[in-house]
Structures are given as C-alpha cells and as structure tokens.
PASEBA-1860 file (N, C-alpha, C; in nm, 3 decimals):
! residues 203
1> MNIIKSYI> 0.083/-0.120/0.000/0.000/0.000/0.000/0.087/0.126/0.000 ~ 0.199/0.123/0.079/0.288/0.238/0.084/0.350/0.267/-0.051 ~ 0.378/0.159/-0.128/0.437/0.175/-0.261/0.337/0.246/-0.353 ~ 0.209/0.206/-0.344/0.104/0.267/-0.426/0.088/0.413/-0.390 ~ 0.083/0.444/-0.258/0.069/0.583/-0.214/0.187/0.667/-0.261 ~ 0.308/0.610/-0.251/0.427/0.682/-0.294/0.424/0.711/-0.443 ~ 0.376/0.614/-0.521/0.367/0.631/-0.666/0.266/0.739/-0.702 ~ 0.149/0.736/-0.636/0.045/0.836/-0.662/0.094/0.975/-0.624
9> KKKTVNYY> 0.163/0.985/-0.508/0.216/1.113/-0.463/0.317/1.168/-0.563 ~ 0.404/1.079/-0.613/0.507/1.122/-0.709/0.443/1.171/-0.838 ~ 0.341/1.100/-0.886/0.272/1.139/-1.008/0.203/1.273/-0.990 ~ 0.143/1.295/-0.872/0.073/1.421/-0.843/0.171/1.538/-0.840 ~ 0.285/1.518/-0.772/0.387/1.623/-0.763/0.440/1.657/-0.902 ~ 0.468/1.555/-0.984/0.518/1.578/-1.119/0.417/1.653/-1.204 ~ 0.287/1.623/-1.185/0.182/1.692/-1.261/0.182/1.840/-1.227 ~ 0.186/1.873/-1.098/0.179/2.013/-1.058/0.308/2.088/-1.094
17> RSYYYRNS> 0.423/2.019/-1.087/0.548/2.083/-1.130/0.541/2.114/-1.279 ~ 0.491/2.019/-1.356/0.478/2.039/-1.501/0.385/2.156/-1.529 ~ 0.273/2.162/-1.458/0.177/2.271/-1.478/0.242/2.404/-1.443 ~ 0.315/2.409/-1.332/0.379/2.534/-1.288/0.477/2.585/-1.392 ~ 0.567/2.498/-1.435/0.671/2.543/-1.527/0.616/2.579/-1.664 ~ 0.514/2.508/-1.710/0.459/2.535/-1.843/0.369/2.659/-1.845 ~ 0.320/2.700/-1.727/0.226/2.813/-1.723/0.284/2.938/-1.656 ~ 0.341/2.924/-1.538/0.393/3.043/-1.470/0.517/3.098/-1.540
25> FTAFDFKE> 0.584/3.015/-1.621/0.700/3.062/-1.695/0.659/3.128/-1.825 ~ 0.531/3.132/-1.852/0.477/3.185/-1.976/0.503/3.087/-2.090 ~ 0.397/3.046/-2.154/0.409/2.948/-2.263/0.441/3.019/-2.394 ~ 0.549/2.977/-2.456/0.587/3.027/-2.587/0.576/2.913/-2.686 ~ 0.497/2.932/-2.790/0.482/2.831/-2.893/0.576/2.864/-3.008 ~ 0.670/2.773/-3.036/0.772/2.802/-3.136/0.712/2.832/-3.273 ~ 0.618/2.751/-3.318/0.561/2.770/-3.451/0.499/2.909/-3.464 ~ 0.424/2.949/-3.363/0.359/3.081/-3.365/0.460/3.194/-3.369
33> RYVFCNNK> 0.567/3.182/-3.289/0.668/3.287/-3.283/0.753/3.289/-3.410 ~ 0.776/3.173/-3.470/0.854/3.167/-3.594/0.778/3.237/-3.706 ~ 0.648/3.213/-3.713/0.565/3.280/-3.814/0.566/3.431/-3.789 ~ 0.557/3.469/-3.661/0.556/3.611/-3.625/0.682/3.682/-3.674 ~ 0.798/3.623/-3.646/0.923/3.693/-3.681/0.948/3.692/-3.831 ~ 0.889/3.597/-3.904/0.906/3.594/-4.050/0.820/3.698/-4.120 ~ 0.723/3.754/-4.047/0.635/3.856/-4.105/0.671/3.997/-4.060 ~ 0.787/4.012/-3.998/0.830/4.141/-3.948/0.964/4.182/-4.009
41> KVILTQTP> 0.987/4.312/-4.015/1.116/4.362/-4.060/1.221/4.330/-3.954 ~ 1.344/4.308/-4.000/1.451/4.274/-3.907/1.562/4.378/-3.911 ~ 1.637/4.384/-3.802/1.754/4.471/-3.792/1.877/4.381/-3.808 ~ 1.961/4.409/-3.905/2.079/4.328/-3.928/2.190/4.363/-3.830 ~ 2.259/4.260/-3.783/2.371/4.281/-3.693/2.487/4.191/-3.735 ~ 2.609/4.240/-3.716/2.729/4.161/-3.745/2.771/4.077/-3.624 ~ 2.709/4.103/-3.509/2.742/4.028/-3.387/2.665/3.897/-3.384 ~ 2.732/3.784/-3.366/2.661/3.655/-3.359/2.558/3.651/-3.247
49> IIFKGKIE> 2.440/3.600/-3.276/2.334/3.587/-3.176/2.348/3.451/-3.108 ~ 2.381/3.454/-2.980/2.405/3.332/-2.902/2.327/3.342/-2.772 ~ 2.254/3.239/-2.736/2.169/3.242/-2.616/2.254/3.261/-2.491 ~ 2.218/3.363/-2.414/2.289/3.399/-2.291/2.438/3.423/-2.317 ~ 2.474/3.446/-2.441/2.613/3.474/-2.475/2.705/3.353/-2.469 ~ 2.650/3.232/-2.443/2.736/3.115/-2.428/2.675/2.983/-2.476 ~ 2.545/2.983/-2.507/2.480/2.860/-2.552/2.453/2.871/-2.702 ~ 2.534/2.804/-2.781/2.519/2.811/-2.925/2.410/2.716/-2.973
57> FGLNEKEI> 2.345/2.753/-3.082/2.242/2.666/-3.140/2.304/2.534/-3.184 ~ 2.229/2.426/-3.166/2.277/2.294/-3.207/2.336/2.213/-3.093 ~ 2.363/2.278/-2.978/2.415/2.202/-2.864/2.310/2.102/-2.816 ~ 2.356/1.991/-2.757/2.263/1.892/-2.705/2.238/1.915/-2.556 ~ 2.150/1.836/-2.498/2.110/1.855/-2.357/2.229/1.845/-2.262 ~ 2.314/1.746/-2.284/2.429/1.726/-2.195/2.524/1.845/-2.202 ~ 2.550/1.894/-2.322/2.640/2.008/-2.340/2.585/2.134/-2.274 ~ 2.452/2.152/-2.285/2.388/2.268/-2.222/2.400/2.261/-2.070
65> QQILGKSH> 2.375/2.143/-2.013/2.380/2.130/-1.868/2.523/2.138/-1.816 ~ 2.621/2.108/-1.898/2.760/2.127/-1.857/2.793/2.275/-1.842 ~ 2.723/2.359/-1.918/2.747/2.504/-1.913/2.657/2.572/-1.810 ~ 2.528/2.540/-1.810/2.431/2.608/-1.723/2.402/2.533/-1.593 ~ 2.448/2.409/-1.584/2.413/2.328/-1.468/2.283/2.252/-1.492 ~ 2.244/2.175/-1.394/2.122/2.094/-1.406/2.000/2.185/-1.414 ~ 1.910/2.155/-1.507/1.789/2.236/-1.522/1.693/2.211/-1.407 ~ 1.608/2.312/-1.378/1.509/2.297/-1.271/1.400/2.197/-1.309
73> FIYQDERL> 1.372/2.190/-1.438/1.265/2.101/-1.484/1.284/2.072/-1.632 ~ 1.245/1.952/-1.674/1.248/1.913/-1.815/1.108/1.870/-1.855 ~ 1.054/1.934/-1.959/0.920/1.899/-2.005/0.928/1.830/-2.140 ~ 0.867/1.712/-2.148/0.858/1.639/-2.274/0.726/1.675/-2.341 ~ 0.735/1.740/-2.456/0.614/1.781/-2.528/0.533/1.657/-2.566 ~ 0.406/1.657/-2.525/0.320/1.541/-2.551/0.277/1.533/-2.697 ~ 0.291/1.643/-2.771/0.248/1.646/-2.911/0.356/1.595/-3.006 ~ 0.481/1.632/-2.977/0.590/1.604/-3.070/0.695/1.516/-3.003
81> EGYITLYY> 0.714/1.398/-3.055/0.815/1.308/-3.001/0.954/1.366/-3.025 ~ 1.036/1.365/-2.922/1.172/1.416/-2.935/1.186/1.564/-2.908 ~ 1.076/1.630/-2.866/1.077/1.774/-2.837/1.074/1.792/-2.686 ~ 1.181/1.849/-2.629/1.186/1.874/-2.485/1.219/2.020/-2.459 ~ 1.179/2.067/-2.340/1.209/2.204/-2.298/1.278/2.199/-2.162 ~ 1.394/2.263/-2.153/1.467/2.275/-2.027/1.432/2.408/-1.963 ~ 1.403/2.407/-1.833/1.365/2.529/-1.761/1.471/2.564/-1.657 ~ 1.504/2.694/-1.651/1.602/2.744/-1.555/1.548/2.870/-1.487
89> KNKISNLK> 1.595/2.893/-1.363/1.567/3.017/-1.291/1.698/3.067/-1.230 ~ 1.726/3.196/-1.244/1.844/3.253/-1.183/1.827/3.405/-1.172 ~ 1.933/3.474/-1.135/1.930/3.620/-1.128/2.043/3.677/-1.212 ~ 2.013/3.787/-1.282/2.115/3.861/-1.357/2.113/4.004/-1.305 ~ 2.223/4.045/-1.240/2.230/4.179/-1.179/2.109/4.205/-1.089 ~ 2.077/4.107/-1.004/1.968/4.115/-0.907/1.829/4.115/-0.971 ~ 1.820/4.091/-1.101/1.690/4.079/-1.167/1.657/3.931/-1.185 ~ 1.537/3.893/-1.143/1.495/3.755/-1.161/1.485/3.722/-1.310
97> NKSQLHLY> 1.541/3.607/-1.346/1.546/3.567/-1.486/1.497/3.423/-1.500 ~ 1.406/3.402/-1.593/1.355/3.268/-1.621/1.391/3.232/-1.765 ~ 1.436/3.112/-1.785/1.480/3.072/-1.918/1.419/2.940/-1.961 ~ 1.395/2.930/-2.090/1.354/2.805/-2.152/1.449/2.775/-2.267 ~ 1.490/2.650/-2.280/1.569/2.606/-2.394/1.497/2.490/-2.460 ~ 1.458/2.508/-2.585/1.381/2.408/-2.658/1.475/2.325/-2.745 ~ 1.464/2.193/-2.735/1.546/2.103/-2.814/1.458/2.007/-2.892 ~ 1.497/1.981/-3.015/1.428/1.881/-3.096/1.531/1.780/-3.144
105> KNHFFYGI> 1.505/1.653/-3.112/1.600/1.546/-3.143/1.739/1.580/-3.091 ~ 1.737/1.636/-2.969/1.859/1.669/-2.894/1.943/1.780/-2.958 ~ 1.878/1.871/-3.029/1.944/1.988/-3.086/1.875/2.115/-3.037 ~ 1.951/2.203/-2.974/1.895/2.330/-2.926/1.867/2.422/-3.044 ~ 1.740/2.469/-3.054/1.702/2.552/-3.168/1.624/2.678/-3.130 ~ 1.575/2.685/-3.005/1.491/2.798/-2.966/1.507/2.822/-2.817 ~ 1.541/2.947/-2.779/1.559/2.979/-2.638/1.486/3.107/-2.601 ~ 1.443/3.114/-2.477/1.372/3.232/-2.428/1.431/3.275/-2.293
113> QVFPYINK> 1.454/3.404/-2.280/1.485/3.463/-2.150/1.373/3.560/-2.115 ~ 1.323/3.550/-1.993/1.217/3.641/-1.948/1.259/3.707/-1.816 ~ 1.243/3.838/-1.813/1.260/3.914/-1.688/1.120/3.956/-1.644 ~ 1.056/3.878/-1.556/0.915/3.902/-1.524/0.889/4.021/-1.431 ~ 0.985/4.054/-1.347/0.964/4.163/-1.249/1.065/4.273/-1.279 ~ 1.024/4.364/-1.368/1.117/4.464/-1.416/1.040/4.592/-1.447 ~ 1.100/4.706/-1.415/1.031/4.832/-1.441/1.077/4.892/-1.574 ~ 1.017/5.004/-1.611/1.043/5.066/-1.741/1.189/5.108/-1.756
121> QQIQDIVS> 1.246/5.162/-1.650/1.385/5.208/-1.656/1.480/5.089/-1.674 ~ 1.452/4.980/-1.603/1.536/4.861/-1.616/1.526/4.801/-1.756 ~ 1.405/4.806/-1.814/1.388/4.759/-1.952/1.473/4.842/-2.046 ~ 1.468/4.974/-2.029/1.545/5.063/-2.115/1.695/5.039/-2.098 ~ 1.737/5.011/-1.976/1.879/4.984/-1.950/1.925/4.859/-2.026 ~ 1.842/4.754/-2.023/1.879/4.630/-2.092/1.878/4.651/-2.243 ~ 1.778/4.724/-2.294/1.773/4.753/-2.438/1.896/4.833/-2.480 ~ 1.940/4.926/-2.395/2.059/5.004/-2.425/2.183/4.914/-2.434
129> LLQVKYQF> 2.191/4.815/-2.345/2.302/4.720/-2.349/2.297/4.636/-2.477 ~ 2.176/4.598/-2.518/2.161/4.523/-2.642/2.207/4.607/-2.762 ~ 2.177/4.737/-2.756/2.218/4.826/-2.865/2.370/4.834/-2.876 ~ 2.436/4.834/-2.762/2.583/4.836/-2.761/2.638/4.704/-2.814 ~ 2.580/4.593/-2.765/2.631/4.461/-2.804/2.609/4.433/-2.952 ~ 2.487/4.463/-3.000/2.453/4.427/-3.138/2.464/4.544/-3.236 ~ 2.501/4.660/-3.183/2.533/4.777/-3.267/2.419/4.816/-3.363 ~ 2.306/4.854/-3.304/2.195/4.905/-3.385/2.145/5.035/-3.324
137> STSFEMPF> 2.069/5.111/-3.402/2.026/5.244/-3.359/1.912/5.236/-3.258 ~ 1.879/5.351/-3.200/1.776/5.356/-3.096/1.638/5.390/-3.154 ~ 1.627/5.394/-3.285/1.502/5.440/-3.346/1.395/5.332/-3.358 ~ 1.425/5.208/-3.314/1.330/5.098/-3.327/1.249/5.081/-3.198 ~ 1.119/5.065/-3.213/1.032/5.040/-3.098/1.007/4.891/-3.083 ~ 0.977/4.850/-2.963/0.948/4.707/-2.939/0.807/4.672/-2.986 ~ 0.790/4.548/-3.031/0.894/4.446/-3.043/0.983/4.469/-3.164 ~ 1.110/4.432/-3.150/1.199/4.440/-3.266/1.276/4.308/-3.279
145> ILKDANNN> 1.328/4.284/-3.399/1.393/4.157/-3.429/1.531/4.182/-3.488 ~ 1.631/4.119/-3.429/1.767/4.126/-3.481/1.798/3.998/-3.559 ~ 1.880/4.010/-3.663/1.922/3.892/-3.740/2.070/3.902/-3.771 ~ 2.144/3.792/-3.743/2.287/3.794/-3.768/2.321/3.731/-3.904 ~ 2.449/3.715/-3.933/2.495/3.666/-4.062/2.455/3.521/-4.089 ~ 2.426/3.446/-3.981/2.384/3.305/-3.995/2.232/3.290/-3.991 ~ 2.161/3.403/-4.002/2.014/3.405/-4.000/1.955/3.370/-3.864 ~ 2.037/3.365/-3.760/1.984/3.349/-3.625/1.910/3.478/-3.589
153> KLIVSENV> 1.799/3.465/-3.516/1.718/3.582/-3.485/1.698/3.598/-3.334 ~ 1.683/3.724/-3.294/1.655/3.758/-3.155/1.535/3.852/-3.153 ~ 1.425/3.806/-3.092/1.304/3.887/-3.079/1.303/3.949/-2.939 ~ 1.295/4.080/-2.933/1.291/4.151/-2.804/1.155/4.218/-2.791 ~ 1.083/4.186/-2.684/0.949/4.242/-2.668/0.913/4.257/-2.520 ~ 0.818/4.346/-2.495/0.763/4.362/-2.360/0.647/4.266/-2.347 ~ 0.680/4.145/-2.308/0.581/4.038/-2.297/0.598/3.975/-2.159 ~ 0.510/4.010/-2.066/0.523/3.970/-1.925/0.659/4.019/-1.874
161> GLSMEYIT> 0.676/4.148/-1.871/0.805/4.206/-1.836/0.883/4.228/-1.965 ~ 1.003/4.176/-1.968/1.086/4.184/-2.089/1.122/4.043/-2.132 ~ 1.098/4.010/-2.259/1.133/3.877/-2.309/1.228/3.888/-2.427 ~ 1.320/3.792/-2.434/1.413/3.783/-2.545/1.411/3.640/-2.597 ~ 1.375/3.627/-2.724/1.361/3.494/-2.784/1.468/3.476/-2.892 ~ 1.538/3.365/-2.884/1.648/3.335/-2.975/1.607/3.218/-3.065 ~ 1.610/3.239/-3.197/1.568/3.136/-3.292/1.682/3.104/-3.388 ~ 1.712/2.976/-3.402/1.820/2.934/-3.490/1.794/2.972/-3.636
169> GNEFIINQ> 1.902/2.993/-3.710/1.890/3.018/-3.853/1.909/2.891/-3.934 ~ 1.925/2.778/-3.864/1.943/2.649/-3.931/1.810/2.601/-3.988 ~ 1.793/2.617/-4.119/1.666/2.584/-4.184/1.634/2.435/-4.177 ~ 1.735/2.350/-4.174/1.712/2.206/-4.168/1.641/2.168/-4.038 ~ 1.693/2.219/-3.925/1.631/2.189/-3.796/1.491/2.249/-3.788 ~ 1.478/2.375/-3.833/1.347/2.441/-3.830/1.245/2.363/-3.911 ~ 1.283/2.319/-4.031/1.191/2.243/-4.115/1.151/2.111/-4.051 ~ 1.245/2.048/-3.981/1.213/1.924/-3.910/1.106/1.948/-3.803
177> VLIAYKNW> 1.121/2.058/-3.729/1.024/2.091/-3.624/0.888/2.123/-3.686 ~ 0.886/2.202/-3.793/0.761/2.240/-3.859/0.690/2.119/-3.919 ~ 0.768/2.024/-3.973/0.708/1.900/-4.026/0.645/1.819/-3.914 ~ 0.714/1.815/-3.798/0.660/1.743/-3.682/0.529/1.806/-3.636 ~ 0.523/1.940/-3.635/0.400/2.010/-3.601/0.289/1.972/-3.700 ~ 0.322/1.973/-3.829/0.224/1.944/-3.933/0.172/1.802/-3.920 ~ 0.260/1.707/-3.893/0.219/1.568/-3.876/0.126/1.553/-3.756 ~ 0.157/1.626/-3.649/0.070/1.621/-3.530/-0.067/1.678/-3.562
185> ENNCLSKE> -0.071/1.791/-3.633/-0.198/1.852/-3.670/-0.279/1.760/-3.761 ~ -0.213/1.696/-3.857/-0.283/1.604/-3.947/-0.337/1.484/-3.870 ~ -0.260/1.437/-3.772/-0.304/1.324/-3.691/-0.427/1.361/-3.609 ~ -0.429/1.485/-3.556/-0.546/1.532/-3.479/-0.669/1.541/-3.569 ~ -0.651/1.592/-3.692/-0.762/1.604/-3.786/-0.815/1.467/-3.825 ~ -0.722/1.372/-3.842/-0.762/1.236/-3.878/-0.843/1.172/-3.767 ~ -0.800/1.190/-3.643/-0.874/1.133/-3.529/-1.011/1.198/-3.516 ~ -1.018/1.329/-3.539/-1.145/1.401/-3.530/-1.241/1.353/-3.640
193> KQKTQYLL> -1.184/1.331/-3.759/-1.265/1.281/-3.870/-1.319/1.142/-3.840 ~ -1.234/1.055/-3.785/-1.277/0.919/-3.748/-1.387/0.924/-3.644 ~ -1.373/1.015/-3.547/-1.474/1.029/-3.443/-1.606/1.074/-3.502 ~ -1.600/1.171/-3.595/-1.721/1.221/-3.660/-1.789/1.111/-3.741 ~ -1.708/1.034/-3.816/-1.762/0.924/-3.897/-1.828/0.819/-3.809 ~ -1.769/0.790/-3.695/-1.828/0.693/-3.603/-1.962/0.742/-3.550 ~ -1.967/0.870/-3.511/-2.091/0.927/-3.458/-2.201/0.923/-3.565 ~ -2.162/0.957/-3.689/-2.260/0.954/-3.799/-2.314/0.814/-3.823
201> SQL> -2.227/0.716/-3.805/-2.270/0.577/-3.829/-2.367/0.527/-3.724 ~ -2.369/0.598/-3.611/-2.458/0.556/-3.501/-2.592/0.628/-3.504 ~ -2.608/0.719/-3.597/-2.733/0.798/-3.602/-2.832/0.740/-3.701
END
C-alpha cells in the first residue's frame, strides 16, 4: 500500500510541477513565434546571436547542462516526439530571470529569456546594453527583431516584463520541427474525422 501511495504522490507532484513550469514561466509556442518573426522587418547585426552569450544553437542537452548546470525542470512535449524544454531560474544583476531552452531530437534551436519583475527604466537599461552589443540604432520600438549573418534571430518584446527569444537560422532543424507540427496537426484532424464518422454511423 505504501508503494502505491508513494507512486500516486510522485505522479501528483510531477503533474503540478509540469503545470507550474509550463504556465507560470509563460508558454511560448515556437511555430507561432517563428511565423511572427518571419512577417516582421529585421535589424541586421554583425554580432553573432548566441543564447545567454554562451549557448550556441545545435548544442545537445548534456552540453547545455555542462554550461548552465542541471535544469530545474524538463518537459517532454506530448504532441511532438523528441521535443523537450529545459527550464532554468536565476538572477542577472539582481533581476529575476527565467529561461527556456527548446530542443528537438537533442538539438537546441529555440531559447527564451524572461525578466518578469522589471520596471520601465530597467527595460530601457537592458535595451541600451543590447544596442551596444549588437550595434543598432535607438530608433526601433518594441517588439523588434535582430538577425545575424547566420540568420539566427533575436526577438525583443515587452511580454510579461521583458522577453528575449532566440531562434536558430538552421533551416534544416526548423523544417524538421515544422514538419513534426504538421504531422501532429494532421493526426489530430484524422482522429477528429474518425470520431465524426463513427458518430454519424450511429445515427
């Protein structure tokens, strides 16, 4: 009986941890954000876009954890096999920072940094630092998108505080993810169609 109770307790804790990290960290859907940035003008930069300045696109889970340490939580996407999200929490200059690193087939392709508790002046300070790092003018309003020589993109927006989204320029990996999304959507439509056909056959 104790084994059963322990198993149920573990499953319950994992459920609530999953819910917390997927919701309180703000849910970012890669497909939606990829479409968004492809429909917007971009600011070109000669500075390579690298997540947190040290996590390059294409790194695997083990390599990421060697640099950032063990993640607070790992979420396996129920829709797409091989799609996981690593969650981190830390502070940067006393500002609370939440991060997500999305991997598909063990390749990092999409990262998000969120500063959830930040005021207008602090936002401007960070944007000013980005302007120095990526060498672009101050005439752009948020949201704005930077693109480097490898087509990597950085979306900066006031979304639940300040958010910075890093998207790989590797078209092969992106296409693999988009195909996986499409297959999942087609599978859902097929199941819905089968359900409808069954209901019709019973009427």
